PDB file with SEQRES, HELIX, SHEET and CRYST1 records, atoms N, CA, C and O in Angstrom:
SEQRES   1 A   84  UNK UNK UNK UNK UNK UNK UNK UNK UNK UNK UNK UNK UNK          
SEQRES   2 A   84  UNK UNK UNK UNK UNK UNK UNK UNK UNK UNK UNK UNK UNK          
SEQRES   3 A   84  UNK UNK UNK UNK UNK UNK UNK UNK UNK UNK UNK UNK UNK          
SEQRES   4 A   84  UNK UNK UNK UNK UNK UNK UNK UNK UNK UNK UNK UNK UNK          
SEQRES   5 A   84  UNK UNK UNK UNK UNK UNK UNK UNK UNK UNK UNK UNK UNK          
SEQRES   6 A   84  UNK UNK UNK UNK UNK UNK UNK UNK UNK UNK UNK UNK UNK          
SEQRES   7 A   84  UNK UNK UNK UNK UNK UNK                                      
HELIX    1 AA1 UNK A    2  UNK A    5  1                                   4    
HELIX    2 AA2 UNK A    9  UNK A   74  1                                  66    
CRYST1    1.000    1.000    1.000  90.00  90.00  90.00 P 1           1          
ATOM      1  N   UNK A   1      23.710 -29.913  25.579  1.00  0.00           N  
ATOM      2  CA  UNK A   1      24.374 -29.287  24.470  1.00  0.00           C  
ATOM      3  C   UNK A   1      25.880 -29.309  24.713  1.00  0.00           C  
ATOM      4  O   UNK A   1      26.420 -30.264  25.270  1.00  0.00           O  
ATOM      5  N   UNK A   2      26.535 -28.256  24.292  1.00  0.00           N  
ATOM      6  CA  UNK A   2      27.979 -28.230  24.378  1.00  0.00           C  
ATOM      7  C   UNK A   2      28.466 -28.280  25.826  1.00  0.00           C  
ATOM      8  O   UNK A   2      29.431 -28.975  26.141  1.00  0.00           O  
ATOM      9  N   UNK A   3      27.797 -27.545  26.691  1.00  0.00           N  
ATOM     10  CA  UNK A   3      28.242 -27.501  28.084  1.00  0.00           C  
ATOM     11  C   UNK A   3      27.964 -28.812  28.804  1.00  0.00           C  
ATOM     12  O   UNK A   3      28.598 -29.111  29.816  1.00  0.00           O  
ATOM     13  N   UNK A   4      27.022 -29.596  28.291  1.00  0.00           N  
ATOM     14  CA  UNK A   4      26.778 -30.895  28.937  1.00  0.00           C  
ATOM     15  C   UNK A   4      27.842 -31.914  28.544  1.00  0.00           C  
ATOM     16  O   UNK A   4      28.108 -32.857  29.289  1.00  0.00           O  
ATOM     17  N   UNK A   5      28.454 -31.723  27.370  1.00  0.00           N  
ATOM     18  CA  UNK A   5      29.519 -32.633  26.940  1.00  0.00           C  
ATOM     19  C   UNK A   5      30.861 -32.189  27.527  1.00  0.00           C  
ATOM     20  O   UNK A   5      31.609 -32.992  28.085  1.00  0.00           O  
ATOM     21  N   UNK A   6      31.140 -30.917  27.391  1.00  0.00           N  
ATOM     22  CA  UNK A   6      32.389 -30.379  27.925  1.00  0.00           C  
ATOM     23  C   UNK A   6      32.083 -29.656  29.232  1.00  0.00           C  
ATOM     24  O   UNK A   6      31.160 -28.844  29.304  1.00  0.00           O  
ATOM     25  N   UNK A   7      32.833 -29.945  30.218  1.00  0.00           N  
ATOM     26  CA  UNK A   7      32.595 -29.380  31.539  1.00  0.00           C  
ATOM     27  C   UNK A   7      33.547 -28.216  31.775  1.00  0.00           C  
ATOM     28  O   UNK A   7      34.467 -28.306  32.588  1.00  0.00           O  
ATOM     29  N   UNK A   8      33.311 -27.104  31.042  1.00  0.00           N  
ATOM     30  CA  UNK A   8      34.188 -25.950  31.231  1.00  0.00           C  
ATOM     31  C   UNK A   8      33.361 -24.668  31.182  1.00  0.00           C  
ATOM     32  O   UNK A   8      32.228 -24.645  30.702  1.00  0.00           O  
ATOM     33  N   UNK A   9      33.957 -23.632  31.685  1.00  0.00           N  
ATOM     34  CA  UNK A   9      33.285 -22.328  31.715  1.00  0.00           C  
ATOM     35  C   UNK A   9      33.124 -21.772  30.299  1.00  0.00           C  
ATOM     36  O   UNK A   9      32.112 -21.152  29.973  1.00  0.00           O  
ATOM     37  N   UNK A  10      34.133 -22.005  29.473  1.00  0.00           N  
ATOM     38  CA  UNK A  10      34.070 -21.532  28.087  1.00  0.00           C  
ATOM     39  C   UNK A  10      32.935 -22.220  27.329  1.00  0.00           C  
ATOM     40  O   UNK A  10      32.246 -21.570  26.544  1.00  0.00           O  
ATOM     41  N   UNK A  11      32.731 -23.496  27.542  1.00  0.00           N  
ATOM     42  CA  UNK A  11      31.648 -24.228  26.886  1.00  0.00           C  
ATOM     43  C   UNK A  11      30.294 -23.675  27.312  1.00  0.00           C  
ATOM     44  O   UNK A  11      29.383 -23.587  26.488  1.00  0.00           O  
ATOM     45  N   UNK A  12      30.145 -23.307  28.563  1.00  0.00           N  
ATOM     46  CA  UNK A  12      28.895 -22.715  29.042  1.00  0.00           C  
ATOM     47  C   UNK A  12      28.633 -21.360  28.385  1.00  0.00           C  
ATOM     48  O   UNK A  12      27.501 -21.063  28.003  1.00  0.00           O  
ATOM     49  N   UNK A  13      29.688 -20.530  28.252  1.00  0.00           N  
ATOM     50  CA  UNK A  13      29.534 -19.211  27.614  1.00  0.00           C  
ATOM     51  C   UNK A  13      29.144 -19.361  26.140  1.00  0.00           C  
ATOM     52  O   UNK A  13      28.282 -18.640  25.637  1.00  0.00           O  
ATOM     53  N   UNK A  14      29.794 -20.308  25.462  1.00  0.00           N  
ATOM     54  CA  UNK A  14      29.466 -20.534  24.049  1.00  0.00           C  
ATOM     55  C   UNK A  14      28.021 -21.017  23.923  1.00  0.00           C  
ATOM     56  O   UNK A  14      27.295 -20.589  23.025  1.00  0.00           O  
ATOM     57  N   UNK A  15      27.615 -21.893  24.808  1.00  0.00           N  
ATOM     58  CA  UNK A  15      26.246 -22.404  24.799  1.00  0.00           C  
ATOM     59  C   UNK A  15      25.242 -21.274  24.999  1.00  0.00           C  
ATOM     60  O   UNK A  15      24.221 -21.231  24.312  1.00  0.00           O  
ATOM     61  N   UNK A  16      25.512 -20.369  25.918  1.00  0.00           N  
ATOM     62  CA  UNK A  16      24.638 -19.230  26.167  1.00  0.00           C  
ATOM     63  C   UNK A  16      24.598 -18.307  24.950  1.00  0.00           C  
ATOM     64  O   UNK A  16      23.535 -17.805  24.584  1.00  0.00           O  
ATOM     65  N   UNK A  17      25.756 -18.084  24.322  1.00  0.00           N  
ATOM     66  CA  UNK A  17      25.801 -17.250  23.124  1.00  0.00           C  
ATOM     67  C   UNK A  17      24.983 -17.873  21.978  1.00  0.00           C  
ATOM     68  O   UNK A  17      24.304 -17.157  21.243  1.00  0.00           O  
ATOM     69  N   UNK A  18      25.049 -19.183  21.831  1.00  0.00           N  
ATOM     70  CA  UNK A  18      24.271 -19.866  20.790  1.00  0.00           C  
ATOM     71  C   UNK A  18      22.779 -19.686  21.054  1.00  0.00           C  
ATOM     72  O   UNK A  18      22.019 -19.383  20.135  1.00  0.00           O  
ATOM     73  N   UNK A  19      22.366 -19.867  22.281  1.00  0.00           N  
ATOM     74  CA  UNK A  19      20.946 -19.699  22.634  1.00  0.00           C  
ATOM     75  C   UNK A  19      20.504 -18.259  22.394  1.00  0.00           C  
ATOM     76  O   UNK A  19      19.431 -18.022  21.840  1.00  0.00           O  
ATOM     77  N   UNK A  20      21.333 -17.293  22.811  1.00  0.00           N  
ATOM     78  CA  UNK A  20      21.003 -15.877  22.584  1.00  0.00           C  
ATOM     79  C   UNK A  20      20.890 -15.572  21.090  1.00  0.00           C  
ATOM     80  O   UNK A  20      20.019 -14.808  20.673  1.00  0.00           O  
ATOM     81  N   UNK A  21      21.764 -16.167  20.295  1.00  0.00           N  
ATOM     82  CA  UNK A  21      21.717 -15.949  18.849  1.00  0.00           C  
ATOM     83  C   UNK A  21      20.408 -16.456  18.260  1.00  0.00           C  
ATOM     84  O   UNK A  21      19.790 -15.775  17.442  1.00  0.00           O  
ATOM     85  N   UNK A  22      19.982 -17.642  18.667  1.00  0.00           N  
ATOM     86  CA  UNK A  22      18.720 -18.183  18.162  1.00  0.00           C  
ATOM     87  C   UNK A  22      17.519 -17.345  18.629  1.00  0.00           C  
ATOM     88  O   UNK A  22      16.551 -17.182  17.886  1.00  0.00           O  
ATOM     89  N   UNK A  23      17.583 -16.827  19.835  1.00  0.00           N  
ATOM     90  CA  UNK A  23      16.504 -15.963  20.334  1.00  0.00           C  
ATOM     91  C   UNK A  23      16.426 -14.688  19.502  1.00  0.00           C  
ATOM     92  O   UNK A  23      15.337 -14.270  19.109  1.00  0.00           O  
ATOM     93  N   UNK A  24      17.581 -14.064  19.230  1.00  0.00           N  
ATOM     94  CA  UNK A  24      17.596 -12.854  18.418  1.00  0.00           C  
ATOM     95  C   UNK A  24      17.134 -13.142  16.993  1.00  0.00           C  
ATOM     96  O   UNK A  24      16.439 -12.326  16.388  1.00  0.00           O  
ATOM     97  N   UNK A  25      17.510 -14.279  16.467  1.00  0.00           N  
ATOM     98  CA  UNK A  25      17.077 -14.659  15.126  1.00  0.00           C  
ATOM     99  C   UNK A  25      15.559 -14.801  15.064  1.00  0.00           C  
ATOM    100  O   UNK A  25      14.932 -14.365  14.099  1.00  0.00           O  
ATOM    101  N   UNK A  26      14.974 -15.405  16.083  1.00  0.00           N  
ATOM    102  CA  UNK A  26      13.523 -15.555  16.149  1.00  0.00           C  
ATOM    103  C   UNK A  26      12.844 -14.186  16.249  1.00  0.00           C  
ATOM    104  O   UNK A  26      11.824 -13.954  15.599  1.00  0.00           O  
ATOM    105  N   UNK A  27      13.401 -13.284  17.055  1.00  0.00           N  
ATOM    106  CA  UNK A  27      12.842 -11.939  17.172  1.00  0.00           C  
ATOM    107  C   UNK A  27      12.893 -11.194  15.842  1.00  0.00           C  
ATOM    108  O   UNK A  27      11.941 -10.505  15.474  1.00  0.00           O  
ATOM    109  N   UNK A  28      13.999 -11.334  15.128  1.00  0.00           N  
ATOM    110  CA  UNK A  28      14.133 -10.674  13.823  1.00  0.00           C  
ATOM    111  C   UNK A  28      13.102 -11.228  12.844  1.00  0.00           C  
ATOM    112  O   UNK A  28      12.479 -10.467  12.104  1.00  0.00           O  
ATOM    113  N   UNK A  29      12.920 -12.531  12.835  1.00  0.00           N  
ATOM    114  CA  UNK A  29      11.927 -13.128  11.941  1.00  0.00           C  
ATOM    115  C   UNK A  29      10.516 -12.663  12.270  1.00  0.00           C  
ATOM    116  O   UNK A  29       9.721 -12.397  11.369  1.00  0.00           O  
ATOM    117  N   UNK A  30      10.202 -12.565  13.560  1.00  0.00           N  
ATOM    118  CA  UNK A  30       8.881 -12.074  13.956  1.00  0.00           C  
ATOM    119  C   UNK A  30       8.705 -10.614  13.565  1.00  0.00           C  
ATOM    120  O   UNK A  30       7.634 -10.215  13.108  1.00  0.00           O  
ATOM    121  N   UNK A  31       9.751  -9.819  13.741  1.00  0.00           N  
ATOM    122  CA  UNK A  31       9.700  -8.414  13.372  1.00  0.00           C  
ATOM    123  C   UNK A  31       9.489  -8.272  11.866  1.00  0.00           C  
ATOM    124  O   UNK A  31       8.697  -7.438  11.426  1.00  0.00           O  
ATOM    125  N   UNK A  32      10.190  -9.078  11.080  1.00  0.00           N  
ATOM    126  CA  UNK A  32      10.029  -9.040   9.631  1.00  0.00           C  
ATOM    127  C   UNK A  32       8.623  -9.452   9.216  1.00  0.00           C  
ATOM    128  O   UNK A  32       8.058  -8.883   8.282  1.00  0.00           O  
ATOM    129  N   UNK A  33       8.058 -10.431   9.901  1.00  0.00           N  
ATOM    130  CA  UNK A  33       6.700 -10.868   9.585  1.00  0.00           C  
ATOM    131  C   UNK A  33       5.707  -9.748   9.860  1.00  0.00           C  
ATOM    132  O   UNK A  33       4.794  -9.511   9.068  1.00  0.00           O  
ATOM    133  N   UNK A  34       5.887  -9.056  10.993  1.00  0.00           N  
ATOM    134  CA  UNK A  34       5.010  -7.937  11.330  1.00  0.00           C  
ATOM    135  C   UNK A  34       5.157  -6.801  10.313  1.00  0.00           C  
ATOM    136  O   UNK A  34       4.169  -6.206   9.882  1.00  0.00           O  
ATOM    137  N   UNK A  35       6.389  -6.515   9.944  1.00  0.00           N  
ATOM    138  CA  UNK A  35       6.625  -5.455   8.970  1.00  0.00           C  
ATOM    139  C   UNK A  35       6.021  -5.825   7.617  1.00  0.00           C  
ATOM    140  O   UNK A  35       5.455  -4.973   6.931  1.00  0.00           O  
ATOM    141  N   UNK A  36       6.141  -7.078   7.241  1.00  0.00           N  
ATOM    142  CA  UNK A  36       5.567  -7.533   5.966  1.00  0.00           C  
ATOM    143  C   UNK A  36       4.045  -7.388   6.007  1.00  0.00           C  
ATOM    144  O   UNK A  36       3.439  -6.951   5.029  1.00  0.00           O  
ATOM    145  N   UNK A  37       3.433  -7.747   7.121  1.00  0.00           N  
ATOM    146  CA  UNK A  37       1.980  -7.629   7.263  1.00  0.00           C  
ATOM    147  C   UNK A  37       1.550  -6.156   7.170  1.00  0.00           C  
ATOM    148  O   UNK A  37       0.572  -5.835   6.495  1.00  0.00           O  
ATOM    149  N   UNK A  38       2.274  -5.275   7.841  1.00  0.00           N  
ATOM    150  CA  UNK A  38       1.950  -3.850   7.796  1.00  0.00           C  
ATOM    151  C   UNK A  38       2.144  -3.290   6.392  1.00  0.00           C  
ATOM    152  O   UNK A  38       1.341  -2.480   5.929  1.00  0.00           O  
ATOM    153  N   UNK A  39       3.194  -3.713   5.720  1.00  0.00           N  
ATOM    154  CA  UNK A  39       3.441  -3.256   4.359  1.00  0.00           C  
ATOM    155  C   UNK A  39       2.329  -3.712   3.416  1.00  0.00           C  
ATOM    156  O   UNK A  39       1.907  -2.951   2.545  1.00  0.00           O  
ATOM    157  N   UNK A  40       1.857  -4.935   3.581  1.00  0.00           N  
ATOM    158  CA  UNK A  40       0.753  -5.425   2.763  1.00  0.00           C  
ATOM    159  C   UNK A  40      -0.514  -4.608   3.012  1.00  0.00           C  
ATOM    160  O   UNK A  40      -1.254  -4.308   2.074  1.00  0.00           O  
ATOM    161  N   UNK A  41      -0.767  -4.245   4.275  1.00  0.00           N  
ATOM    162  CA  UNK A  41      -1.940  -3.423   4.588  1.00  0.00           C  
ATOM    163  C   UNK A  41      -1.839  -2.071   3.894  1.00  0.00           C  
ATOM    164  O   UNK A  41      -2.816  -1.582   3.327  1.00  0.00           O  
ATOM    165  N   UNK A  42      -0.663  -1.473   3.942  1.00  0.00           N  
ATOM    166  CA  UNK A  42      -0.464  -0.167   3.316  1.00  0.00           C  
ATOM    167  C   UNK A  42      -0.639  -0.278   1.795  1.00  0.00           C  
ATOM    168  O   UNK A  42      -1.253   0.589   1.175  1.00  0.00           O  
ATOM    169  N   UNK A  43      -0.108  -1.329   1.210  1.00  0.00           N  
ATOM    170  CA  UNK A  43      -0.239  -1.514  -0.237  1.00  0.00           C  
ATOM    171  C   UNK A  43      -1.696  -1.720  -0.638  1.00  0.00           C  
ATOM    172  O   UNK A  43      -2.134  -1.196  -1.662  1.00  0.00           O  
ATOM    173  N   UNK A  44      -2.444  -2.470   0.151  1.00  0.00           N  
ATOM    174  CA  UNK A  44      -3.858  -2.672  -0.143  1.00  0.00           C  
ATOM    175  C   UNK A  44      -4.621  -1.355  -0.053  1.00  0.00           C  
ATOM    176  O   UNK A  44      -5.491  -1.067  -0.876  1.00  0.00           O  
ATOM    177  N   UNK A  45      -4.285  -0.570   0.949  1.00  0.00           N  
ATOM    178  CA  UNK A  45      -4.943   0.722   1.110  1.00  0.00           C  
ATOM    179  C   UNK A  45      -4.606   1.642  -0.058  1.00  0.00           C  
ATOM    180  O   UNK A  45      -5.472   2.371  -0.542  1.00  0.00           O  
ATOM    181  N   UNK A  46      -3.360   1.614  -0.512  1.00  0.00           N  
ATOM    182  CA  UNK A  46      -2.964   2.434  -1.658  1.00  0.00           C  
ATOM    183  C   UNK A  46      -3.697   1.996  -2.925  1.00  0.00           C  
ATOM    184  O   UNK A  46      -4.109   2.835  -3.727  1.00  0.00           O  
ATOM    185  N   UNK A  47      -3.859   0.693  -3.105  1.00  0.00           N  
ATOM    186  CA  UNK A  47      -4.611   0.195  -4.259  1.00  0.00           C  
ATOM    187  C   UNK A  47      -6.046   0.687  -4.215  1.00  0.00           C  
ATOM    188  O   UNK A  47      -6.612   1.075  -5.237  1.00  0.00           O  
ATOM    189  N   UNK A  48      -6.628   0.668  -3.029  1.00  0.00           N  
ATOM    190  CA  UNK A  48      -8.004   1.148  -2.864  1.00  0.00           C  
ATOM    191  C   UNK A  48      -8.092   2.639  -3.189  1.00  0.00           C  
ATOM    192  O   UNK A  48      -9.033   3.083  -3.846  1.00  0.00           O  
ATOM    193  N   UNK A  49      -7.112   3.401  -2.729  1.00  0.00           N  
ATOM    194  CA  UNK A  49      -7.091   4.835  -3.004  1.00  0.00           C  
ATOM    195  C   UNK A  49      -6.903   5.098  -4.503  1.00  0.00           C  
ATOM    196  O   UNK A  49      -7.523   6.002  -5.064  1.00  0.00           O  
ATOM    197  N   UNK A  50      -6.053   4.308  -5.136  1.00  0.00           N  
ATOM    198  CA  UNK A  50      -5.849   4.451  -6.580  1.00  0.00           C  
ATOM    199  C   UNK A  50      -7.154   4.230  -7.331  1.00  0.00           C  
ATOM    200  O   UNK A  50      -7.484   4.982  -8.249  1.00  0.00           O  
ATOM    201  N   UNK A  51      -7.888   3.207  -6.944  1.00  0.00           N  
ATOM    202  CA  UNK A  51      -9.167   2.934  -7.595  1.00  0.00           C  
ATOM    203  C   UNK A  51     -10.144   4.079  -7.383  1.00  0.00           C  
ATOM    204  O   UNK A  51     -10.858   4.466  -8.308  1.00  0.00           O  
ATOM    205  N   UNK A  52     -10.182   4.623  -6.176  1.00  0.00           N  
ATOM    206  CA  UNK A  52     -11.071   5.751  -5.895  1.00  0.00           C  
ATOM    207  C   UNK A  52     -10.690   6.979  -6.717  1.00  0.00           C  
ATOM    208  O   UNK A  52     -11.560   7.697  -7.211  1.00  0.00           O  
ATOM    209  N   UNK A  53      -9.396   7.215  -6.861  1.00  0.00           N  
ATOM    210  CA  UNK A  53      -8.930   8.357  -7.651  1.00  0.00           C  
ATOM    211  C   UNK A  53      -9.308   8.174  -9.118  1.00  0.00           C  
ATOM    212  O   UNK A  53      -9.708   9.135  -9.776  1.00  0.00           O  
ATOM    213  N   UNK A  54      -9.187   6.960  -9.635  1.00  0.00           N  
ATOM    214  CA  UNK A  54      -9.581   6.697 -11.018  1.00  0.00           C  
ATOM    215  C   UNK A  54     -11.070   6.948 -11.225  1.00  0.00           C  
ATOM    216  O   UNK A  54     -11.472   7.482 -12.259  1.00  0.00           O  
ATOM    217  N   UNK A  55     -11.888   6.567 -10.250  1.00  0.00           N  
ATOM    218  CA  UNK A  55     -13.329   6.813 -10.343  1.00  0.00           C  
ATOM    219  C   UNK A  55     -13.592   8.318 -10.365  1.00  0.00           C  
ATOM    220  O   UNK A  55     -14.429   8.789 -11.135  1.00  0.00           O  
ATOM    221  N   UNK A  56     -12.892   9.065  -9.535  1.00  0.00           N  
ATOM    222  CA  UNK A  56     -13.074  10.523  -9.487  1.00  0.00           C  
ATOM    223  C   UNK A  56     -12.694  11.142 -10.836  1.00  0.00           C  
ATOM    224  O   UNK A  56     -13.419  11.993 -11.350  1.00  0.00           O  
ATOM    225  N   UNK A  57     -11.570  10.724 -11.409  1.00  0.00           N  
ATOM    226  CA  UNK A  57     -11.154  11.261 -12.698  1.00  0.00           C  
ATOM    227  C   UNK A  57     -12.152  10.914 -13.801  1.00  0.00           C  
ATOM    228  O   UNK A  57     -12.428  11.739 -14.672  1.00  0.00           O  
ATOM    229  N   UNK A  58     -12.682   9.718 -13.765  1.00  0.00           N  
ATOM    230  CA  UNK A  58     -13.687   9.329 -14.754  1.00  0.00           C  
ATOM    231  C   UNK A  58     -14.940  10.188 -14.622  1.00  0.00           C  
ATOM    232  O   UNK A  58     -15.519  10.611 -15.622  1.00  0.00           O  
ATOM    233  N   UNK A  59     -15.349  10.440 -13.397  1.00  0.00           N  
ATOM    234  CA  UNK A  59     -16.505  11.314 -13.165  1.00  0.00           C  
ATOM    235  C   UNK A  59     -16.229  12.725 -13.675  1.00  0.00           C  
ATOM    236  O   UNK A  59     -17.099  13.341 -14.292  1.00  0.00           O  
ATOM    237  N   UNK A  60     -15.021  13.244 -13.423  1.00  0.00           N  
ATOM    238  CA  UNK A  60     -14.670  14.586 -13.900  1.00  0.00           C  
ATOM    239  C   UNK A  60     -14.669  14.647 -15.426  1.00  0.00           C  
ATOM    240  O   UNK A  60     -15.096  15.649 -15.999  1.00  0.00           O  
ATOM    241  N   UNK A  61     -14.202  13.602 -16.088  1.00  0.00           N  
ATOM    242  CA  UNK A  61     -14.233  13.556 -17.552  1.00  0.00           C  
ATOM    243  C   UNK A  61     -15.668  13.590 -18.058  1.00  0.00           C  
ATOM    244  O   UNK A  61     -15.973  14.304 -19.013  1.00  0.00           O  
ATOM    245  N   UNK A  62     -16.547  12.827 -17.428  1.00  0.00           N  
ATOM    246  CA  UNK A  62     -17.952  12.816 -17.840  1.00  0.00           C  
ATOM    247  C   UNK A  62     -18.587  14.187 -17.613  1.00  0.00           C  
ATOM    248  O   UNK A  62     -19.351  14.666 -18.452  1.00  0.00           O  
ATOM    249  N   UNK A  63     -18.276  14.810 -16.495  1.00  0.00           N  
ATOM    250  CA  UNK A  63     -18.811  16.130 -16.187  1.00  0.00           C  
ATOM    251  C   UNK A  63     -18.329  17.157 -17.208  1.00  0.00           C  
ATOM    252  O   UNK A  63     -19.115  17.975 -17.685  1.00  0.00           O  
ATOM    253  N   UNK A  64     -17.053  17.117 -17.539  1.00  0.00           N  
ATOM    254  CA  UNK A  64     -16.493  18.037 -18.528  1.00  0.00           C  
ATOM    255  C   UNK A  64     -17.132  17.795 -19.899  1.00  0.00           C  
ATOM    256  O   UNK A  64     -17.417  18.748 -20.623  1.00  0.00           O  
ATOM    257  N   UNK A  65     -17.353  16.552 -20.252  1.00  0.00           N  
ATOM    258  CA  UNK A  65     -17.979  16.219 -21.537  1.00  0.00           C  
ATOM    259  C   UNK A  65     -19.408  16.757 -21.586  1.00  0.00           C  
ATOM    260  O   UNK A  65     -19.814  17.325 -22.600  1.00  0.00           O  
ATOM    261  N   UNK A  66     -20.175  16.590 -20.513  1.00  0.00           N  
ATOM    262  CA  UNK A  66     -21.550  17.086 -20.502  1.00  0.00           C  
ATOM    263  C   UNK A  66     -21.582  18.613 -20.555  1.00  0.00           C  
ATOM    264  O   UNK A  66     -22.456  19.184 -21.206  1.00  0.00           O  
ATOM    265  N   UNK A  67     -20.662  19.270 -19.894  1.00  0.00           N  
ATOM    266  CA  UNK A  67     -20.607  20.737 -19.944  1.00  0.00           C  
ATOM    267  C   UNK A  67     -20.221  21.211 -21.341  1.00  0.00           C  
ATOM    268  O   UNK A  67     -20.745  22.213 -21.827  1.00  0.00           O  
ATOM    269  N   UNK A  68     -19.302  20.490 -21.988  1.00  0.00           N  
ATOM    270  CA  UNK A  68     -18.891  20.857 -23.344  1.00  0.00           C  
ATOM    271  C   UNK A  68     -20.065  20.684 -24.304  1.00  0.00           C  
ATOM    272  O   UNK A  68     -20.284  21.527 -25.174  1.00  0.00           O  
ATOM    273  N   UNK A  69     -20.818  19.603 -24.151  1.00  0.00           N  
ATOM    274  CA  UNK A  69     -21.992  19.390 -25.002  1.00  0.00           C  
ATOM    275  C   UNK A  69     -23.027  20.482 -24.769  1.00  0.00           C  
ATOM    276  O   UNK A  69     -23.661  20.944 -25.718  1.00  0.00           O  
ATOM    277  N   UNK A  70     -23.205  20.894 -23.533  1.00  0.00           N  
ATOM    278  CA  UNK A  70     -24.140  21.971 -23.200  1.00  0.00           C  
ATOM    279  C   UNK A  70     -23.692  23.289 -23.830  1.00  0.00           C  
ATOM    280  O   UNK A  70     -24.514  24.031 -24.365  1.00  0.00           O  
ATOM    281  N   UNK A  71     -22.402  23.579 -23.768  1.00  0.00           N  
ATOM    282  CA  UNK A  71     -21.860  24.794 -24.366  1.00  0.00           C  
ATOM    283  C   UNK A  71     -22.016  24.756 -25.884  1.00  0.00           C  
ATOM    284  O   UNK A  71     -22.399  25.753 -26.497  1.00  0.00           O  
ATOM    285  N   UNK A  72     -21.719  23.608 -26.488  1.00  0.00           N  
ATOM    286  CA  UNK A  72     -21.872  23.466 -27.935  1.00  0.00           C  
ATOM    287  C   UNK A  72     -23.330  23.654 -28.335  1.00  0.00           C  
ATOM    288  O   UNK A  72     -23.603  24.239 -29.384  1.00  0.00           O  
ATOM    289  N   UNK A  73     -24.270  23.175 -27.530  1.00  0.00           N  
ATOM    290  CA  UNK A  73     -25.690  23.317 -27.829  1.00  0.00           C  
ATOM    291  C   UNK A  73     -26.097  24.781 -27.804  1.00  0.00           C  
ATOM    292  O   UNK A  73     -26.881  25.220 -28.646  1.00  0.00           O  
ATOM    293  N   UNK A  74     -25.573  25.543 -26.849  1.00  0.00           N  
ATOM    294  CA  UNK A  74     -25.926  26.961 -26.736  1.00  0.00           C  
ATOM    295  C   UNK A  74     -25.312  27.787 -27.865  1.00  0.00           C  
ATOM    296  O   UNK A  74     -25.882  28.806 -28.254  1.00  0.00           O  
ATOM    297  N   UNK A  75     -24.172  27.375 -28.394  1.00  0.00           N  
ATOM    298  CA  UNK A  75     -23.472  28.136 -29.431  1.00  0.00           C  
ATOM    299  C   UNK A  75     -23.883  27.716 -30.849  1.00  0.00           C  
ATOM    300  O   UNK A  75     -23.355  28.257 -31.820  1.00  0.00           O  
ATOM    301  N   UNK A  76     -24.787  26.789 -30.981  1.00  0.00           N  
ATOM    302  CA  UNK A  76     -25.160  26.311 -32.308  1.00  0.00           C  
ATOM    303  C   UNK A  76     -25.849  27.413 -33.092  1.00  0.00           C  
ATOM    304  O   UNK A  76     -26.391  28.358 -32.519  1.00  0.00           O  
ATOM    305  N   UNK A  77     -25.821  27.279 -34.395  1.00  0.00           N  
ATOM    306  CA  UNK A  77     -26.475  28.263 -35.257  1.00  0.00           C  
ATOM    307  C   UNK A  77     -27.985  28.029 -35.195  1.00  0.00           C  
ATOM    308  O   UNK A  77     -28.471  26.932 -35.468  1.00  0.00           O  
ATOM    309  N   UNK A  78     -28.707  29.081 -34.832  1.00  0.00           N  
ATOM    310  CA  UNK A  78     -30.152  28.986 -34.714  1.00  0.00           C  
ATOM    311  C   UNK A  78     -30.789  29.173 -36.092  1.00  0.00           C  
ATOM    312  O   UNK A  78     -30.330  29.968 -36.913  1.00  0.00           O  
ATOM    313  N   UNK A  79     -31.848  28.421 -36.312  1.00  0.00           N  
ATOM    314  CA  UNK A  79     -32.591  28.570 -37.559  1.00  0.00           C  
ATOM    315  C   UNK A  79     -34.013  28.999 -37.241  1.00  0.00           C  
ATOM    316  O   UNK A  79     -34.506  28.798 -36.131  1.00  0.00           O  
ATOM    317  N   UNK A  80     -34.644  29.575 -38.204  1.00  0.00           N  
ATOM    318  CA  UNK A  80     -36.033  29.952 -37.989  1.00  0.00           C  
ATOM    319  C   UNK A  80     -36.210  31.461 -37.970  1.00  0.00           C  
ATOM    320  O   UNK A  80     -35.288  32.203 -38.306  1.00  0.00           O  
ATOM    321  N   UNK A  81     -37.371  31.906 -37.584  1.00  0.00           N  
ATOM    322  CA  UNK A  81     -37.738  33.316 -37.560  1.00  0.00           C  
ATOM    323  C   UNK A  81     -37.061  34.021 -36.397  1.00  0.00           C  
ATOM    324  O   UNK A  81     -37.067  33.536 -35.266  1.00  0.00           O  
ATOM    325  N   UNK A  82     -36.472  35.184 -36.700  1.00  0.00           N  
ATOM    326  CA  UNK A  82     -35.837  35.976 -35.665  1.00  0.00           C  
ATOM    327  C   UNK A  82     -36.517  37.350 -35.596  1.00  0.00           C  
ATOM    328  O   UNK A  82     -36.342  38.178 -36.491  1.00  0.00           O  
ATOM    329  N   UNK A  83     -37.269  37.579 -34.561  1.00  0.00           N  
ATOM    330  CA  UNK A  83     -37.880  38.906 -34.457  1.00  0.00           C  
ATOM    331  C   UNK A  83     -36.849  39.952 -34.068  1.00  0.00           C  
ATOM    332  O   UNK A  83     -35.899  39.672 -33.337  1.00  0.00           O  
ATOM    333  N   UNK A  84     -37.050  41.137 -34.562  1.00  0.00           N  
ATOM    334  CA  UNK A  84     -36.080  42.191 -34.283  1.00  0.00           C  
ATOM    335  C   UNK A  84     -36.417  42.974 -33.065  1.00  0.00           C  
ATOM    336  O   UNK A  84     -35.688  43.898 -32.704  1.00  0.00           O  
TER     337      UNK A  84                                                      
END                                                                             
C-alpha cells in the first residue's frame, strides 16, 4: 500500500489509519445489521400482538352482543295468561 511505495514514517501512520478506518467501518456495518435484525424481530412480535389484541376485541364485541340479546329477550313484552 502507501507505506510500500513511500518509505517514510508518515506513510506508515497513514496506512495504519486507513486500515483502522476500514475495520471500524466494517464493525459499524455489522452493528447496523444486528440492530436491523433485532428491530425486525420486535416489529414482527408487535404485529403478532396487534393481531391477538384484535381477536380479543372481536371476542369482547361478540360477548357484549350476546349479553345484549339476552337482556333484550328478558325485557320483552310477555303475552299470554298471567296468573295473579
